[in-house]
C-alpha positions in Angstrom: -26.4 24.8 17.4 -24.9 27.6 15.2 -21.5 26.7 16.5 -21.9 23.1 15.4 -23.2 24.2 12.0 -20.1 26.4 11.6 -17.8 23.5 12.5 -19.6 21.4 10.0 -19.2 24.1 7.3 -15.4 24.4 8.0 -15.0 20.6 7.9 -16.8 20.4 4.6 -14.8 23.3 3.1 -11.6 21.5 4.2 -12.7 18.3 2.6 -13.4 20.1 -0.7 -10.1 21.9 -0.6 -8.2 18.7 0.0 -10.1 17.0 -2.8 -9.0 19.8 -5.2 -5.4 19.4 -4.1 -5.5 15.7 -4.4 -6.9 16.1 -7.9 -4.0 18.2 -9.0 -1.5 15.7 -7.4 -3.2 12.9 -9.2 -2.9 14.6 -12.6 0.8 15.3 -12.0 1.4 11.6 -10.9 -0.4 10.3 -14.0 1.6 12.6 -16.3 4.9 11.3 -14.8 3.7 7.7 -15.1 2.9 8.3 -18.7 6.4 9.6 -19.4 7.9 6.5 -17.8 5.6 4.2 -19.8 6.5 6.1 -23.0 10.2 5.7 -22.4 9.8 2.1 -21.5 7.9 1.4 -24.7 10.5 3.3 -26.8 13.2 1.2 -25.3 11.3 -2.0 -26.0 10.7 -1.0 -29.6 14.3 -0.2 -30.1 15.3 -3.6 -28.8 12.7 -5.3 -31.0 14.1 -3.6 -34.0 17.7 -4.2 -33.0 18.4 -0.5 -32.8 20.9 0.9 -30.4 19.3 2.6 -27.4 20.4 6.0 -26.3 20.9 4.8 -22.7 20.0 1.8 -20.6 16.4 2.1 -19.4 16.2 2.7 -15.7 13.1 3.3 -13.7 13.0 6.4 -11.6 14.6 6.1 -8.1 11.8 5.1 -5.7 13.0 7.7 -3.2 12.3 10.5 -5.6 8.6 9.9 -4.9 9.0 10.1 -1.1 8.0 13.8 -0.8 4.9 13.1 -2.8 4.0 10.1 -0.6 4.6 12.1 2.5 2.4 14.9 1.2 -0.3 12.4 0.2 -0.2 11.0 3.8 -0.5 14.4 5.3 -3.4 15.2 3.0 -5.0 11.9 3.9 -4.7 12.7 7.6 -6.3 16.1 7.1 -9.1 14.5 5.1 -9.8 11.9 7.8 -9.7 14.6 10.5 -12.1 16.7 8.5 -14.5 13.7 8.2 -14.3 13.1 11.9 -14.9 16.8 12.6 -17.9 16.8 10.3 -19.4 13.7 11.9 -18.8 15.2 15.4 -20.5 18.5 14.3 -23.5 16.5 13.0 -24.3 14.9 16.4 -25.6 18.1 18.1 -27.3 19.2 14.9 -29.1 15.9 14.7 -30.2 16.3 18.3 -32.0 19.5 17.5 -35.4 19.1 15.9 -34.9 22.2 13.8 -31.7 20.9 12.1 -32.3 17.2 12.3 -33.5 16.8 8.7 -30.5 18.7 7.3 -28.1 16.9 9.5 -29.5 13.6 8.3 -29.1 14.6 4.7 -25.5 15.7 5.2 -24.8 12.4 7.1 -26.1 10.4 4.1 -24.0 12.4 1.7 -20.9 11.9 3.8 -21.7 8.2 4.1 -21.8 7.9 0.4 -18.5 9.7 0.0 -16.9 7.4 2.5 -18.2 4.4 0.6 -16.8 5.8 -2.7 -13.5 6.2 -0.9 -13.3 2.5 -0.1 -13.5 1.7 -3.8 -13.8 -1.7 -5.4 -12.5 -5.0 -4.0 -8.8 -5.1 -4.7 -9.1 -8.7 -5.7 -11.3 -7.6 -8.6 -8.6 -5.3 -9.8 -6.1 -8.1 -9.8 -8.5 -10.5 -11.5 -9.2 -8.1 -14.3 -5.5 -7.4 -15.1 -4.2 -8.7 -18.4 -2.2 -11.9 -18.0 1.6 -11.5 -18.0 3.4 -13.1 -21.0 5.4 -16.3 -20.5 8.4 -15.6 -18.2 11.0 -17.7 -19.9 10.9 -19.1 -23.5 10.8 -22.8 -23.5 14.0 -24.5 -24.7 13.8 -25.1 -28.4 10.6 -22.9 -28.8 12.4 -20.6 -31.2 11.6 -17.5 -29.2 14.3 -15.0 -29.7 15.1 -12.0 -27.7 13.0 -9.8 -30.0 10.0 -12.1 -29.4 10.4 -11.7 -25.7 10.6 -7.9 -26.0 7.6 -8.0 -28.4 5.6 -10.0 -25.8 6.6 -7.4 -23.1 5.6 -4.5 -25.3 2.2 -6.1 -26.0 1.7 -6.7 -22.3 2.7 -3.1 -21.6 0.2 -1.8 -24.1 -2.6 -4.0 -22.7 -1.7 -2.8 -19.2 -1.9 0.8 -20.4 -5.4 0.2 -21.8 -6.4 -1.6 -18.6 -5.1 1.3 -16.4 -6.8 3.9 -18.6 -10.2 2.2 -18.1 -9.5 1.9 -14.4 -8.5 5.6 -14.2 -11.7 6.6 -16.0 -13.7 4.7 -13.5 -11.8 6.3 -10.7 -12.3 9.7 -12.2 -16.1 9.2 -12.4 -16.1 8.2 -8.7 -14.0 11.2 -7.7 -16.4 13.5 -9.6 -19.3 11.9 -7.8 -17.6 12.3 -4.5 -16.9 16.0 -5.2 -20.5 16.5 -6.2 -21.7 15.0 -3.0 -19.4 17.1 -0.9 -20.5 20.3 -2.6 -24.2 19.3 -2.0 -23.4 18.7 1.7 -21.7 22.1 1.8 -24.8 23.8 0.4 -27.0 22.1 3.1 -24.5 23.2 5.8 -24.6 26.7 4.5 -28.4 26.7 4.8 -28.0 25.8 8.5 -25.6 28.6 9.2 -27.8 31.3 7.5 
């Protein structure tokens, strides 16, 4: 029984450690995305005003992000393994009358974390996105190049606001997930003591 409680404790500590690392990675990724957005908006404003741009706008090379993607995948695998280890450790703890109640509490907390991990329906995200401006000006519509850039800039700003709200919602869920993991850790510590 104590062995299972110690396995549970290690799995929960691993989950919390991974969550902290992922939070740091998320902050870094958001910072880089904001820099790209700022540069894109600066380029659009320059074109709207007819000013020369310092250099043609180019999105960062997709392969630059591969190490981050590989790291995220490795962290995800560790997280899933830790969840499986935690659920495996809960089985013998639940089988013992002395630890059943605590095991059930930890199970419910981990269940809630997994449901938070699933997030909202992706279709909802797509439905809530701001509509993209007209792709091509209609012949004879009088839309000039600056008008097209202005429409793109407006869309970019609406997307930034939309993403900010989405990120705030994600942050609340991540904080709730972290809180639940810490609560589960405290219960597991009580079983080891």
